[in-house]
C-alpha positions in Angstrom: -58.9 -44.9 17.7 -61.5 -47.5 18.2 -59.9 -50.2 18.1 -56.7 -51.7 20.1 -54.5 -54.3 17.8 -51.4 -55.7 18.8 -48.4 -57.6 17.7 -50.7 -61.3 16.7 -53.1 -59.3 15.3 -53.6 -60.4 11.7 -54.1 -58.1 8.5 -57.9 -60.0 8.6 -58.7 -58.9 11.9 -57.5 -55.6 11.2 -60.1 -55.2 8.1 -62.5 -56.8 9.5 -66.0 -55.3 9.3 -64.3 -53.0 6.9 -65.9 -52.3 2.9 -63.4 -51.3 0.9 -65.6 -51.9 -2.2 -64.5 -48.9 -5.0 -61.4 -48.7 -3.6 -58.1 -49.0 -5.5 -54.7 -49.6 -3.8 -51.1 -50.5 -5.1 -48.8 -52.8 -3.9 -45.4 -53.4 -5.0 -44.4 -56.8 -4.3 -47.5 -58.3 -4.1 -46.5 -62.1 -5.5 -44.9 -63.2 -2.4 -45.3 -63.1 1.6 -46.3 -60.1 3.6 -47.0 -58.9 0.0 -48.9 -61.0 -1.3 -51.2 -61.3 2.1 -51.3 -57.6 1.9 -53.0 -57.3 -1.4 -55.1 -60.7 -0.8 -56.5 -59.0 2.4 -57.6 -56.0 1.0 -59.2 -58.3 -2.0 -61.2 -59.7 0.4 -62.7 -56.7 1.9 -64.0 -55.7 -1.9 -60.8 -53.7 -2.6 -58.9 -53.3 -6.5 -55.6 -54.1 -6.0 -53.0 -53.5 -8.3 -49.7 -55.4 -7.5 -46.2 -55.2 -8.9 -43.9 -58.4 -9.8 -40.3 -58.8 -11.7 -41.9 -61.8 -13.0 -45.1 -62.0 -14.1 -45.7 -65.3 -15.4 -44.5 -66.2 -12.0 -46.4 -64.1 -10.0 -49.9 -65.4 -12.2 -49.0 -68.6 -11.0 -48.6 -67.2 -6.8 -51.7 -65.2 -7.1 -54.0 -67.8 -9.0 -55.3 -64.3 -10.9 -56.7 -62.8 -7.9 -55.9 -59.2 -8.6 -54.4 -56.9 -11.2 -50.6 -56.7 -11.9 -48.4 -54.7 -13.3 -44.0 -55.5 -14.1 -41.5 -53.8 -11.9 -38.1 -53.8 -11.6 -36.9 -51.6 -9.0 -33.8 -52.3 -9.9 -34.3 -50.6 -13.0 -35.1 -47.2 -13.1 -36.4 -47.8 -17.0 -38.6 -50.2 -15.6 -40.0 -47.8 -12.8 -40.8 -45.4 -15.7 -42.5 -48.2 -17.7 -44.6 -49.0 -14.6 -45.4 -45.4 -13.7 -46.4 -44.7 -17.3 -49.1 -47.4 -17.4 -50.6 -46.2 -14.1 -50.4 -42.5 -14.8 -51.9 -44.1 -18.2 -54.6 -45.6 -17.0 -56.1 -42.5 -15.4 -57.5 -44.2 -12.2 -57.2 -42.9 -8.4 -55.1 -44.8 -5.7 -56.4 -44.8 -2.1 -53.1 -46.0 -0.9 -50.0 -47.1 -1.7 -48.3 -49.5 -0.1 -44.5 -49.8 -0.8 -43.7 -53.5 0.2 -40.9 -54.5 -2.5 -37.1 -54.9 -1.4 -34.6 -56.8 -1.2 -32.1 -58.3 2.2 -28.5 -58.4 2.6 -27.3 -59.5 -0.8 -23.6 -59.7 -2.2 -22.3 -56.5 -3.1 -23.6 -55.6 -6.4 -25.5 -53.1 -8.6 -28.5 -52.1 -9.7 -29.0 -51.4 -14.2 -28.0 -47.7 -13.5 -25.1 -48.1 -11.1 -26.7 -47.8 -7.4 -25.8 -49.9 -5.0 -28.1 -53.1 -5.0 -29.8 -52.2 -1.6 -30.2 -48.2 -1.4 -31.0 -48.6 -5.0 -34.2 -51.0 -5.0 -35.5 -50.5 -1.2 -35.2 -46.5 -1.5 -34.3 -44.6 -5.4 -36.8 -47.2 -7.1 -39.9 -46.6 -4.8 -39.0 -42.7 -4.8 -38.7 -42.6 -8.2 -42.2 -44.5 -8.8 -44.0 -43.0 -6.2 -42.9 -39.4 -7.0 -43.5 -40.4 -10.4 -47.0 -41.5 -9.9 -48.5 -39.1 -7.0 -50.9 -37.3 -8.6 -53.2 -40.5 -8.5 -53.1 -40.7 -5.3 -56.7 -39.4 -4.1 -56.8 -36.4 -1.6 -56.6 -37.9 1.8 -55.0 -41.2 0.6 -52.4 -43.0 2.1 -48.8 -43.8 1.4 -47.2 -47.1 3.6 -43.4 -47.7 3.2 -42.0 -50.7 4.6 -39.0 -50.5 6.8 -37.3 -52.5 9.0 -36.1 -52.7 13.1 -32.6 -52.7 11.1 -32.9 -49.2 10.6 -31.4 -49.4 14.1 -28.2 -50.6 12.4 -27.4 -47.1 10.8 -28.2 -44.0 9.5 -28.1 -43.1 6.1 -24.4 -41.9 4.5 -25.4 -39.3 1.4 -21.6 -38.5 1.0 -21.4 -42.2 0.1 -25.0 -43.9 -0.6 -23.6 -46.2 -2.9 -20.3 -47.7 -0.9 -17.8 -46.5 -3.3 -15.5 -45.1 -1.1 -15.9 -47.7 2.0 -15.8 -51.2 3.0 -19.2 -52.8 2.0 -20.7 -54.9 4.7 -24.9 -56.1 4.0 -26.0 -55.8 7.0 -25.5 -52.1 7.3 -26.3 -51.1 3.5 -29.9 -53.0 4.5 -29.9 -51.2 7.4 -29.1 -47.5 5.8 -32.4 -48.6 2.9 -34.7 -49.0 5.3 -33.5 -45.3 7.7 -34.0 -44.2 4.1 -37.2 -45.5 3.6 -38.7 -43.8 6.9 -37.0 -40.7 6.0 -38.8 -41.1 2.7 -42.3 -41.7 4.3 -41.4 -38.8 6.7 -40.5 -35.5 4.0 -43.2 -37.0 1.5 -46.4 -36.6 4.2 -44.6 -33.0 5.0 -45.1 -32.4 1.3 -48.4 -34.0 0.9 -50.4 -33.4 4.2 -51.7 -30.3 2.6 -53.9 -33.0 0.3 -54.5 -34.7 3.2 -52.3 -37.3 1.9 -50.8 -38.9 5.1 -47.7 -40.8 4.8 -45.5 -43.3 7.5 -42.9 -46.2 7.5 -43.9 -49.5 8.7 -42.0 -52.5 10.5 -43.9 -54.9 10.0 -42.3 -57.8 12.4 -39.7 -60.4 11.8 -41.4 -63.4 9.8 -40.0 -66.6 7.5 -40.5 -65.1 3.8 -38.1 -65.3 1.1 -36.6 -61.9 2.2 -33.3 -63.1 3.9 -32.8 -65.6 0.9 -29.1 -64.3 0.5 -28.7 -66.0 4.1 -27.5 -69.2 4.6 -29.2 -71.4 7.0 -26.5 -71.3 9.6 -26.0 -67.3 9.0 -29.3 -67.0 10.1 -30.0 -69.0 12.6 -26.7 -67.1 14.0 -28.5 -63.3 13.6 -31.3 -65.0 15.5 -28.9 -66.1 18.3 -27.2 -62.5 18.2 -31.0 -60.8 18.0 -32.1 -63.1 20.9 -28.3 -62.2 23.0 -28.7 -57.9 22.6 -32.6 -58.3 23.8 -31.8 -60.5 26.7 -28.8 -58.1 27.6 -31.0 -55.1 27.5 -33.4 -56.8 29.6 -35.5 -56.5 26.8 -38.3 -59.7 26.2 -37.6 -62.3 23.8 -38.4 -61.3 20.0 -40.9 -63.6 18.2 -41.8 -64.2 14.9 -44.6 -63.5 13.1 -46.8 -65.4 10.5 -47.2 -64.1 7.6 -50.8 -62.5 8.3 -49.5 -61.2 11.5 -46.8 -59.5 9.4 -48.9 -58.1 7.1 -51.6 -56.2 9.7 -49.5 -53.3 9.9 -49.2 -52.3 6.7 -53.3 -52.3 6.0 -53.7 -50.8 9.5 -51.5 -47.9 8.6 -53.5 -47.6 4.7 -57.0 -48.1 6.0 -57.7 -48.0 9.4 -55.3 -46.2 11.9 -56.0 -42.3 12.1 -53.7 -39.9 9.3 -53.4 -37.5 12.3 -51.8 -40.1 14.4 -49.8 -41.8 12.0 -48.3 -39.0 9.7 -44.6 -38.9 9.2 -44.4 -41.5 12.1 -42.6 -45.3 12.6 -44.6 -47.8 13.0 -44.8 -51.2 14.8 -47.2 -53.7 16.1 -50.0 -51.8 14.8 -49.0 -48.8 16.8 -46.8 -45.5 16.6 -43.5 -46.4 17.6 -41.8 -44.4 20.2 -38.7 -42.7 19.9 -35.8 -45.1 21.4 -32.2 -44.0 21.1 -30.1 -46.7 22.6 -27.4 -48.5 20.7 -29.1 -51.7 20.7 -29.5 -52.3 16.7 -32.1 -55.1 18.0 -34.1 -52.9 20.2 -38.0 -51.4 19.5 -38.8 -48.7 18.5 -37.1 -46.0 16.3 -34.1 -44.2 15.7 -34.2 -40.5 16.0 -32.0 -39.8 13.1 -34.8 -41.8 10.9 -37.1 -39.3 11.5 -34.5 -36.2 11.3 -36.6 -33.7 9.2 -33.1 -32.2 7.9 -31.9 -35.2 6.9 -34.9 -36.1 5.5 -35.0 -33.2 3.0 -31.6 -33.7 1.7 -32.3 -37.4 1.1 -35.3 -36.2 -0.7 -32.4 -33.8 -2.6 -29.7 -36.5 -3.3 -32.2 -38.7 -4.8 -33.5 -36.3 -7.4 -30.4 -35.7 -8.2 -29.0 -38.8 -8.4 -32.1 -40.5 -10.4 -31.6 -37.2 -12.6 -28.3 -38.2 -13.4 -29.0 -41.5 -15.5 -30.2 -41.2 -18.6 -33.7 -43.7 -19.3 -33.6 -46.0 -22.3 
């Protein structure tokens, strides 16, 4: 690596001096927050960005028409298939896919197809979309899947991924979906690195976007206090909130700047490969080893294919 970036680096700083003219990127959840900033920074360097959004009218207002938009509701496999069909029919290649969209800690709910909302949206929706459009990803391309420090809260439960036989905990469910994101990236990397495609999962950093909209203000404050105490008890420095341009930095670093052989199949934070850290502290840095376990990653892939394959798309 020729440049060293860190937690305070912004997406524009990471991409400084990079010419992306002629490159094409897909960014899910591109109408607000980290996704919007990710798309904006890529467009600023000359890239053509296709951004997905559930509400195209709202997205047009948010983006000002600065990049192409396509409708996508990850909680509906019908919508996922329609989006994939449009991307495939266009015949246009993709240099990188940045799977940015997601939901965080809602009350118990279900996707259109009956999957627990967080697992169904954060993992299965992206899994169905990306495996469908993979032929459009160029040789030497990148897949970046946004995960979270919250993956440290729980490994996946492939015997009961939809909380049909256990009490629902919104944060545990979020953590499981974010672990699934890491496992998916690792397995995608293993399956497609023969084409030079490398995939990685990204912890963008905590920032004040609309992602935690299901938290009451007092609950969000309690979460920050709990995280702060857990880090202090472990002798770790206080966690810091990132500005949104800083939170978008690791995504564009992974998609454009980083060495694919260094990041392939790994979990990234602060524009660097994160170390494996198996302390049970949910709010520690680093990646839990279960999130990179190749056997679990392969099982998750097979389970995901089975769950999606059992759905009749209408």
